[in-house]
C-alpha positions in Angstrom: 22.5 20.2 -3.5 23.0 21.7 -0.4 23.9 18.7 1.5 26.7 18.0 -1.0 28.2 20.9 -0.2 28.3 20.8 4.0 31.7 19.4 3.5 33.4 22.2 1.9 31.3 25.0 3.4 33.5 25.9 5.8 37.6 25.2 5.1 40.7 26.1 7.4 44.5 25.7 7.1 46.8 25.8 10.1 49.7 28.7 9.1 52.5 30.0 11.2 50.7 32.9 11.5 47.1 31.2 13.2 44.1 29.7 11.2 42.6 30.6 8.1 39.3 30.4 7.6 37.6 30.2 4.2 33.7 30.6 3.7 31.8 29.3 0.6 29.1 32.0 0.5 27.2 29.8 -2.0 27.4 27.0 0.0 26.6 28.9 3.3 23.5 30.2 1.2 22.2 26.5 -0.1 22.4 25.5 3.4 19.9 28.1 4.5 17.5 27.6 1.8 17.7 23.6 3.3 16.8 24.9 6.6 14.4 27.3 5.4 12.7 24.2 3.6 13.2 22.0 6.4 11.0 24.1 9.1 8.3 24.9 6.7 8.0 21.5 6.3 7.7 21.1 10.2 5.2 24.1 10.3 2.7 22.3 7.6 3.0 19.2 9.5 1.9 21.2 12.6 -0.3 23.1 11.3 -2.3 19.9 9.4 -2.4 18.3 12.4 -4.2 20.7 14.0 -6.9 20.9 11.6 -7.1 17.1 11.0 -7.4 16.7 15.4 -10.6 19.1 15.6 -12.2 18.1 12.1 -14.7 18.8 11.1 -14.5 22.1 13.2 -11.9 24.8 12.2 -10.1 27.6 13.7 -12.6 29.8 12.7 -15.3 28.3 14.1 -13.5 28.4 17.4 -13.2 32.6 16.9 -17.0 32.4 16.1 -17.6 31.0 19.6 -15.6 33.3 21.3 -16.8 36.5 19.5 -20.8 34.8 20.5 -19.3 34.0 24.0 -18.3 38.1 24.0 -21.3 39.3 22.5 -23.4 37.6 25.3 -21.6 39.0 27.7 -21.4 42.4 26.5 -25.0 42.4 26.3 -25.2 41.0 30.3 -26.0 37.1 29.3 -24.4 34.8 30.4 -24.1 31.6 28.7 -21.6 30.0 30.4 -24.1 29.6 33.7 -21.7 31.1 36.4 -18.5 29.6 35.0 -16.8 32.8 33.5 -17.3 34.5 36.4 -15.5 31.6 38.7 -12.8 31.7 36.1 -12.2 35.4 36.6 -12.4 35.3 40.1 -9.0 32.5 39.8 -7.3 35.1 37.8 -4.8 37.7 38.5 -6.8 41.8 38.1 -5.0 42.4 34.9 -7.6 41.4 31.5 -9.7 39.2 34.0 -12.9 39.2 31.8 -10.9 38.8 28.4 -9.3 36.1 29.4 -12.2 34.4 31.3 -13.8 34.9 28.5 -11.5 33.0 25.7 -10.7 30.2 28.4 -14.9 29.3 28.7 -15.4 29.9 25.0 -12.5 27.2 23.9 -13.3 24.4 26.7 -16.9 25.1 25.3 -15.1 24.6 21.8 -13.3 21.9 22.7 -16.4 20.1 24.1 -18.5 20.8 21.0 -15.4 19.2 18.5 -15.4 15.8 21.0 -19.0 16.1 20.6 -19.1 16.1 17.0 -16.4 13.7 16.1 -18.2 11.0 18.5 -21.5 12.0 16.3 -19.4 11.3 13.4 -17.5 8.2 14.8 -21.4 6.9 15.2 -22.6 7.8 11.8 -19.8 6.0 10.2 -20.1 3.0 11.9 -23.8 2.4 9.5 -23.1 0.2 6.9 -26.7 -0.4 6.0 -26.2 1.4 2.8 -24.0 -1.7 1.1 -26.7 -3.9 1.2 -29.5 -2.1 -0.4 -30.4 -3.3 -4.2 -28.9 -1.2 -6.5 -30.8 2.2 -7.4 -32.9 1.7 -4.1 -31.8 3.9 -1.6 -34.0 3.7 2.2 -35.2 6.9 3.9 -32.9 5.9 7.0 -29.8 5.8 4.1 -30.5 9.3 2.9 -31.3 10.9 6.1 -27.7 9.0 6.7 -26.2 10.6 4.1 -27.5 13.8 4.7 -26.6 13.9 8.0 -22.6 12.9 6.6 -22.9 15.5 4.0 -23.0 18.5 6.9 -20.8 16.8 9.7 -18.4 17.0 6.3 -18.8 20.0 4.9 -15.5 21.1 5.4 -12.8 19.9 3.2 -11.0 17.3 4.6 -7.3 17.1 4.8 -6.4 13.0 3.9 -6.2 12.3 7.6 -8.8 14.4 8.9 -11.3 11.2 9.8 -8.9 8.7 10.8 -9.6 9.0 14.3 -13.4 9.3 13.7 -13.0 6.0 11.9 -14.9 2.9 14.2 -12.4 0.1 14.9 -12.4 -2.5 13.1 -16.0 -5.1 15.3 -14.6 -8.4 16.5 -17.5 -10.9 15.0 -19.7 -13.4 17.2 -17.7 -16.7 17.1 -21.6 -18.5 16.0 -21.8 -16.4 13.1 -17.7 -17.3 11.8 -17.7 -20.6 12.4 -21.5 -20.9 10.1 -19.8 -18.9 7.2 -16.6 -21.1 7.5 -18.7 -24.2 7.4 -20.7 -22.6 4.7 -17.7 -22.0 2.1 -16.1 -25.4 2.5 -19.3 -27.3 2.3 -19.0 -27.5 -1.7 -15.5 -28.8 -1.1 -16.1 -31.6 1.3 -18.0 -35.0 0.5 -20.4 -35.9 3.5 -18.2 -37.5 6.1 -15.3 -34.7 5.6 -17.7 -32.1 6.1 -19.7 -34.1 9.3 -16.2 -34.6 10.6 -15.2 -31.0 10.3 -18.9 -29.8 11.5 -18.1 -32.1 14.8 -14.9 -30.3 15.1 -16.7 -26.9 14.7 -19.0 -27.6 17.9 -16.5 -28.4 20.3 -14.8 -25.5 19.1 -17.3 -23.1 19.8 -18.4 -24.7 22.9 -15.4 -25.6 24.4 -12.4 -23.4 23.5 -13.9 -20.5 21.3 -15.6 -18.5 24.5 -12.3 -18.2 25.9 -10.0 -17.0 23.2 -12.8 -14.5 22.2 -12.9 -12.7 25.6 -8.7 -12.4 24.9 -9.3 -11.0 21.5 -12.4 -8.8 23.0 -9.9 -7.1 25.0 -7.3 -6.6 22.7 -10.1 -5.3 20.3 -10.3 -2.8 23.6 -6.8 -1.4 23.8 -5.4 -1.8 20.2 -6.7 0.1 17.4 -7.1 -2.6 15.1 -7.2 -5.9 16.6 -6.2 -7.4 13.0 -3.9 -5.2 11.6 -0.9 -5.4 13.8 -0.7 -9.1 14.1 -1.2 -9.3 10.0 1.9 -7.0 9.6 3.8 -9.2 12.3 2.9 -12.9 11.2 2.3 -12.8 7.6 4.8 -10.4 6.5 7.6 -9.3 8.7 8.0 -12.8 10.5 8.3 -14.5 6.9 11.9 -16.1 6.7 11.5 -17.5 2.8 12.4 -14.8 0.0 10.2 -11.8 -0.3 10.4 -11.3 -4.3 7.9 -13.4 -6.0 6.5 -14.7 -2.8 4.8 -11.6 -1.2 6.3 -8.2 -3.8 4.2 -7.0 -6.4 4.2 -5.3 -9.2 2.3 -2.3 -11.2 2.4 -1.9 -15.6 2.6 1.4 -17.6 0.0 2.0 -19.9 -0.7 -1.0 -22.5 -1.1 0.7 -25.7 0.6 4.6 -25.0 4.6 5.3 -23.9 4.6 9.4 -23.4 8.5 9.4 -24.6 10.7 6.8 -25.7 13.8 8.2 -23.8 14.4 6.7 -20.8 16.2 9.3 -19.1 13.2 11.6 -20.1 10.6 9.3 -18.5 12.2 8.5 -15.7 13.0 12.2 -15.2 9.2 12.7 -15.3 7.6 9.8 -13.6 10.3 10.6 -10.3 9.3 14.3 -10.4 5.4 13.4 -10.8 5.8 10.6 -7.8 8.2 13.4 -5.4 5.4 15.6 -6.3 2.9 13.2 -4.5 4.5 12.7 -1.5 4.7 16.7 -1.4 0.8 16.4 -1.2 1.0 13.2 1.2 3.4 15.7 3.6 0.6 18.6 3.2 -2.5 16.3 3.3 -3.3 17.8 0.6 -4.9 14.6 -0.9 -8.7 14.4 -0.4 -9.6 10.6 1.7 -10.8 8.5 -0.7 -14.5 8.7 -0.3 -17.6 6.0 -1.2 -20.9 7.7 -2.4 -18.8 10.7 -1.9 -19.6 10.8 1.7 -18.1 7.4 3.7 -14.1 7.6 4.4 -11.6 5.1 3.5 -9.1 4.6 6.0 -5.2 6.4 4.8 -3.1 5.2 7.6 -1.4 3.0 5.1 0.1 6.1 2.8 1.9 7.4 5.6 4.7 5.0 4.4 4.5 5.2 1.0 7.9 7.2 0.6 11.1 7.0 2.6 10.2 3.6 4.1 12.7 0.5 4.1 11.9 -3.3 4.8 15.2 -4.0 7.4 16.0 -7.8 7.9 16.2 -9.7 11.3 16.8 -13.4 12.1 13.6 -13.8 13.9 11.6 -11.0 12.0 12.2 -8.2 10.0 11.3 -4.4 11.1 10.0 -1.3 8.9 12.2 1.8 8.8 10.4 4.8 8.2 11.8 8.6 8.2 9.9 11.9 7.9 12.1 13.1 5.5 14.2 12.4 2.9 15.8 14.5 -0.3 17.5 11.9 -2.1 17.0 8.9 -4.4 18.6 5.8 -4.9 19.3 4.8 -8.8 20.5 1.4 -10.2 22.2 1.3 -13.9 24.7 -1.6 -15.4 25.7 -3.1 -11.9 26.3 0.5 -10.1 24.5 2.5 -7.6 24.0 6.6 -7.3 22.6 8.9 -5.1 20.5 12.0 -6.8 19.8 14.6 -4.8 16.3 16.0 -5.6 16.2 19.4 -4.1 18.5 22.3 -4.9 18.5 25.2 -2.9 15.5 23.9 -1.1 13.5 23.6 -4.4 12.5 20.4 -6.1 14.6 19.6 -9.2 12.7 20.2 -12.6 12.3 17.4 -14.7 14.9 18.8 -17.0 17.4 19.1 -14.2 16.3 15.2 -13.0 16.3 14.3 -16.9 20.1 15.5 -17.2 21.2 13.6 -13.8 19.8 10.7 -15.0 21.6 11.0 -18.5 24.9 11.2 -16.9 24.3 8.0 -14.9 23.4 6.4 -18.3 26.3 7.8 -19.9 28.8 7.1 -17.0 31.4 4.0 -18.5 32.6 3.3 -15.2 32.9 -0.3 -14.4 30.8 -1.9 -11.2 33.3 -2.3 -8.0 33.6 -6.1 -7.0 30.6 -7.6 -5.8 28.6 -4.7 -6.7 26.2 -5.6 -9.6 24.3 -8.1 -8.1 24.3 -6.9 -4.0 21.2 -6.5 -4.3 20.4 -9.7 -4.5 20.6 -10.2 -0.8 17.3 -8.6 -1.0 15.8 -10.9 -3.6 17.2 -14.7 -1.1 16.1 -15.9 2.1 15.9 -13.4 5.2 18.1 -15.2 7.6 21.3 -15.2 5.5 20.6 -11.4 4.7 20.3 -10.5 8.2 23.5 -12.0 9.1 25.3 -10.4 6.2 24.2 -7.2 6.6 25.2 -7.4 10.7 28.7 -8.7 9.3 29.7 -6.7 6.3 27.3 -3.7 6.5 27.5 -2.3 9.8 30.3 0.2 9.5 32.5 1.8 7.2 31.5 2.8 3.1 29.5 -0.5 3.0 27.4 1.2 6.1 27.3 4.7 4.1 26.4 3.1 1.1 23.9 0.9 2.2 21.7 3.9 4.6 21.8 6.2 1.1 19.9 3.4 -0.4 17.7 1.9 2.5 17.2 6.0 3.6 16.3 7.1 0.0 13.0 8.1 -0.8 12.6 5.1 -3.2 14.7 2.9 -5.4 14.8 3.7 -9.5 16.2 1.2 -11.6 17.3 2.1 -14.9 16.9 -1.2 -17.1 19.2 -2.1 -19.6 16.2 -3.7 -21.6 13.1 -3.1 -23.4 9.7 -4.5 -22.3 5.4 -3.9 -22.8 3.8 -6.2 -25.2 4.9 -9.1 -27.4 5.1 -7.0 -30.6 5.2 -10.8 -32.4 2.0 -11.7 -29.7 -0.3 -8.5 -29.5 -1.7 -8.3 -26.2 0.9 -11.2 -24.6 3.0 -9.5 -21.5 4.5 -12.1 -19.9 8.4 -11.1 -20.6 7.1 -7.8 -19.3 5.3 -9.4 -15.7 7.8 -11.4 -15.0 10.8 -8.8 -15.2 8.8 -6.4 -13.2 7.8 -9.3 -10.8 11.8 -10.3 -10.4 13.4 -9.1 -13.2 17.5 -10.2 -12.8 17.1 -11.1 -9.4 19.8 -8.4 -8.3 18.5 -5.6 -10.4 15.9 -4.4 -7.9 15.9 -3.8 -4.4 13.0 -5.7 -2.8 13.2 -4.4 0.5 12.4 -0.7 -0.7 8.6 0.6 0.0 8.5 0.4 -3.7 11.2 0.5 -7.0 10.7 2.1 -10.0 11.6 0.4 -13.4 12.1 2.4 -16.6 12.9 0.2 -19.2 15.3 1.5 -22.5 12.4 2.0 -24.0 10.3 3.9 -21.8 8.0 2.2 -20.2 7.8 2.3 -16.8 6.6 -0.3 -13.8 7.0 -0.7 -9.8 7.9 -3.5 -7.9 6.3 -3.0 -4.3 7.5 -4.5 -1.0 4.1 -6.1 0.5 3.8 -5.4 4.2 3.6 -1.3 4.7 0.3 -1.4 2.7 -1.9 -3.0 0.2 -1.8 -3.0 -3.5 -4.9 0.1 -3.9 -2.5 2.6 -1.5 0.4 1.7 -4.8 -2.6 2.2 -7.3 -3.3 5.3 -6.1 0.1 6.9 -6.1 0.5 5.3 -10.1 -2.6 7.1 -11.1 -1.2 10.4 -10.0 1.6 9.5 -11.5 0.3 8.5 -14.8 -1.8 11.1 -15.5 0.5 13.8 -14.3 3.4 12.7 -16.2 1.2 12.9 -19.7 -1.1 15.4 -19.2 0.5 18.0 -16.7 4.3 17.8 -17.3 4.4 16.4 -20.8 7.3 16.1 -23.3 8.7 18.1 -26.2 8.1 17.2 -29.6 11.6 14.7 -29.6 10.6 13.6 -26.7 13.0 16.2 -24.1 11.4 17.3 -20.9 10.6 20.3 -21.0 12.6 23.5 -20.0 16.4 23.9 -19.6 18.4 21.9 -17.2 21.1 23.7 -15.1 24.2 22.5 -16.1 26.2 23.6 -12.9 24.5 20.6 -10.9 27.5 18.4 -9.4 26.9 14.8 -11.1 25.1 12.0 -9.3 27.6 10.5 -6.4 28.9 7.1 -6.9 28.2 4.8 -3.9 31.3 3.2 -3.1 31.6 -0.7 -1.7 34.2 -2.4 0.0 32.8 -6.1 0.0 34.9 -8.9 0.9 35.2 -12.5 -1.1 32.7 -13.5 2.0 30.3 -10.8 1.4 30.9 -11.6 -2.4 30.0 -15.2 -1.5 27.0 -14.4 0.4 25.7 -12.8 -2.3 26.1 -15.5 -4.9 24.4 -18.1 -2.4 20.9 -15.4 -2.3 21.4 -15.3 -6.0 21.1 -19.1 -6.3 18.0 -19.3 -4.4 16.3 -15.8 -6.0 17.1 -17.3 -9.3 15.8 -20.7 -8.6 12.6 -19.6 -7.2 12.4 -17.2 -10.4 13.0 -19.7 -13.0 10.6 -21.8 -11.2 7.8 -19.3 -11.9 5.6 -19.3 -14.9 3.6 -16.8 -16.1 0.9 -15.7 -18.4 -0.2 -12.0 -18.7 -2.8 -10.7 -21.6 -5.5 -8.3 -22.6 -8.4 -9.8 -23.2 -10.6 -7.3 -25.5 -13.3 -8.5 -26.8 -15.3 -6.9 -23.9 -14.9 -5.4 -20.4 -16.8 -4.5 -17.1 -18.9 -1.7 -19.4 -20.4 -4.9 -21.1 -20.9 -6.6 -17.7 -22.3 -3.5 -15.9 -24.9 -2.9 -18.7 -26.2 -6.7 -18.0 -26.4 -5.4 -14.3 -23.6 -7.6 -13.2 -20.9 -6.8 -11.1 -17.9 -7.1 -12.6 -15.9 -8.8 -9.9 -18.5 -11.6 -9.3 -18.3 -11.9 -13.2 -14.7 -12.9 -13.3 -14.4 -14.5 -10.1 -17.2 -17.0 -11.7 -15.4 -17.5 -14.5 -12.2 -18.2 -12.7 -14.6 -20.9 -11.1 -16.0 -22.1 -14.5 -12.6 -22.2 -16.5 -10.7 -24.1 -13.3 -13.7 -26.8 -13.2 -13.2 -27.5 -17.0 -9.7 -27.8 -16.5 -9.5 -29.8 -13.3 -12.7 -31.5 -13.1 -13.3 -30.2 -9.7 -13.7 -26.9 -7.3 -10.8 -25.3 -4.8 -10.6 -23.1 -1.6 -10.6 -19.7 -3.6 -8.8 -16.6 -2.0 -10.1 -12.8 -2.9 -8.7 -10.1 -1.7 -11.2 -7.6 -0.1 -10.5 -4.0 2.0 -11.6 -3.6 5.0 -10.8 0.3 4.9 -14.2 1.7 6.3 -12.3 1.3 9.9 -9.5 2.3 11.2 -6.1 0.7 10.0 -8.2 -2.0 8.0 -6.5 -3.5 5.7 -8.0 -6.9 3.8 -10.1 -9.5 4.8 -10.7 -12.8 2.8 -13.9 -13.3 0.2 -14.0 -17.9 -0.5 -15.3 -17.5 -4.2 -16.4 -20.8 -4.0 -19.4 -21.3 -3.0 -22.6 -23.4 -3.2 -24.0 -21.1 -5.9 -21.2 -20.7 -8.3 -20.5 -24.4 -7.8 -24.3 -25.0 -9.2 -24.1 -22.5 -11.9 -20.6 -24.3 -12.9 -22.3 -27.8 -13.2 -25.3 -26.4 -14.6 -22.9 -24.9 -18.3 -22.4 -29.1 -18.7 -26.6 -29.7 -18.7 -28.1 -27.7 -21.8 -31.4 -28.1 -20.2 -30.3 -25.9 -16.7 -31.4 -22.8 -15.6 -28.3 -21.1 -16.8 -29.2 -17.7 -15.8 -31.5 -18.0 -12.9 -28.3 -19.8 -11.1 -26.1 -17.4 -12.4 -27.4 -14.4 -11.1 -27.9 -16.5 -7.5 -24.2 -17.1 -7.8 -23.5 -13.2 -8.1 -25.4 -12.1 -5.9 -24.0 -14.3 -3.3 -20.6 -13.2 -4.3 -21.7 -9.7 -3.7 -22.9 -10.7 -0.3 -20.0 -12.3 0.9 -17.8 -8.9 -0.2 -20.0 -6.8 1.7 -19.7 -8.7 4.6 -16.2 -9.1 4.4 -15.6 -5.2 4.1 -17.9 -4.7 7.2 -15.5 -6.5 8.9 -18.0 -10.2 9.3 -15.4 -12.2 7.5 -14.2 -15.2 8.3 -10.4 -15.7 7.7 -9.0 -12.8 9.6 -11.0 -13.6 12.6 -10.2 -17.4 12.6 -6.3 -16.3 12.2 -6.4 -14.1 15.3 -8.3 -16.8 16.9 -5.5 -19.1 16.3 -2.5 -17.0 17.3 -4.3 -16.2 20.8 -4.5 -20.1 21.0 -0.5 -20.5 20.6 -0.2 -17.6 22.9 -2.3 -19.4 25.1 -0.9 -22.8 24.8 -4.3 -24.1 23.9 -4.8 -26.9 21.5 -7.6 -26.5 19.3 -8.0 -29.5 16.3 -10.8 -27.4 14.5 -7.8 -24.4 14.1 -5.3 -26.9 13.1 -7.4 -28.1 10.5 -8.0 -24.3 9.2 -4.4 -23.0 9.6 -4.1 -26.2 7.3 -6.1 -26.0 4.8 -4.4 -23.7 1.7 -6.7 -21.6 -0.3 -5.4 -21.6 -4.0 -5.4 -18.9 -5.8 -4.3 -15.5 -5.3 -7.3 -13.7 -7.2 -6.6 -10.1 -6.3 -6.5 -7.2 -9.4 -2.4 -7.0 -9.6 0.4 -9.2 -9.9 2.7 -11.0 -7.5 2.4 -13.1 -4.5 2.7 -16.8 -4.7 0.6 -17.2 -7.8 -2.6 -17.7 -9.1 -5.0 -15.7 -10.8 -5.5 -11.6 -11.3 -7.3 -9.2 -13.3 -7.6 -6.1 -14.4 -10.2 -3.9 -16.4 -11.8 -0.7 -17.6 -14.9 -0.8 -19.5 -13.7 -2.2 -22.9 -10.5 -4.4 -21.8 -9.6 -6.9 -19.1 -6.3 -7.5 -18.6 -5.5 -11.2 -16.9 -2.4 -11.9 -14.9 -1.9 -15.9 -14.4 0.9 -17.5 -12.7 1.7 -20.8 -11.4 4.9 -22.9 -10.5 7.2 -24.9 -12.9 7.1 -27.7 -10.2 4.1 -28.2 -9.1 2.0 -31.2 -10.3 -0.9 -29.5 -10.4 -0.1 -27.4 -13.2 1.0 -27.9 -17.0 2.4 -25.5 -19.6 -0.1 -24.4 -22.2 0.3 -23.5 -25.9 1.0 -19.9 -25.1 3.3 -20.7 -22.5 1.7 -19.8 -20.2 -0.2 -21.5 -16.8 -3.1 -23.9 -17.4 -4.4 -24.6 -13.5 -4.4 -23.9 -10.3 -0.9 -22.9 -8.7 -1.1 -24.0 -5.0 -0.9 -21.1 -2.8 
């Protein structure tokens, strides 16, 4: 709360005798504590930057090198081969021996650090372990794991491996085209496939070599040859609404609600998330590891908090702050600013519950235009950029907008109750749609994520997609749910533990001065957003007959099982196959994000057709289809995918003004279903599961001629992307 006292820490009045100063000791104390807290964070970040920069070495190893060098010199053994003597000659007389020894030791230690990091990068470039049969490990992989354990024996911080991760390789054009043709073969008849094959051959021989050279050049001087273009052209340059089309959501526990009290649940969840942010800032969260030794890239976590997407006429930008100490809250059409710290210390859940309850009890009405203001973030991007420049660049509107955009994240205290439908157990259609778009004006879709807490204590989140992919939010979400339930807990009455400090100032109501033109712009964006939201048909349900536990006992990948099942369901519904998109991650490489797995393969289509043949070899064909899918997933994870390479080649051709019929044909071909593990985006199928449960998220558009409504109100068929 120190920031709230800044304006009243010093007061003065002019009297006939001169100036009369008044000093608030409590305000000065709070300012002092806030400054101390800020400097502590800076020191922690500086320390972590140093520890990360020298990993896998440590400061203690430097002391060992200095001591060993000094001991050798004392025993008249020169480990420097004369370098220490030369350094001593260049130094002034006082302490020549000690300083020269320390300088040589430091140089030797830094050289060793660079060598170790180079060796670590070479080790991390090995991906042979991923292609070995499950349960069987070669000698080379065993040796590699042993070396990795030796190199990472020191406990790593979150970003310790970042500079040691290899760069995403640029695949050979020939291999990419071969895999592309293989992916479209089950979808094209002989004539169309021959036409595509001819276009691909012409591209490979005439156009591709030049484009590939430019792409390799880009890969040399950038950290990742895909990610910057992917973020800019796929996300930030999109001018259509990000609500529904791009943002995705996360859900609460399916069968458990830790507390039915809205303010209490919001307080525990917010406190847990800020604890996660603190661990992020300190680098205390260990990096995700495969096999316990292979680190995943962590750079996407940097923009999880204090981040907002700012609209622009041609392209949006991401605003990220190093630190912020408040939260933006929305309830019943009103916006509030809630401080998260008091005296440099994070507010405990009991204090946060009191603050949120004050908001819930506030009877004041919304200001003119305030209630639906967030509809600007749900509509088209250009009108929002124009309205922002015209109405929010000065005065109270700018102050209020800054409070939202510079908040740690956005919180909506929703007036509705959601969860499973009591009349239809396992059905979460309304819950999913509420998280996906709400009322189109009660989520700030530009924030890195909007936390939604419903009246019955259920929670969820709507996340903006450009700054990171869903698994990053998933790490935060798992930490929050575990901390909320098992660490913080609640009293028997459902309230937060502890006693609140009633002397805390109440949340600050944000003030707006919106002219009629601004209100008209808000209403126009709301009409666009509502038309988009009302066009979404959604079916979200829990399948509890079995989960991934049974699938694994059948020695099958759960992901491959679901993907093949989706192909079978689509074929039975439509009588044909379609190009299908599943996202894979490329976080084995520095700043890696995603790659496409084209899950409609010749092997999967052969199995699907065999299901109509009572005499077909279904089990053999299923195993072949599952293994093929796993192979494609491994290739995508190790940088040998199809779509990101073709995407970058297409961009290079546009930059150079080169026309390619093959790339034009590829870019015009839409994949017909995003089968990720989280809901959101333009529509498609999503799934997630545990040992005994699989949750499906199926969405489509009413306006699409490819879909019809099923008896359950969900989508039947595959939507257009």
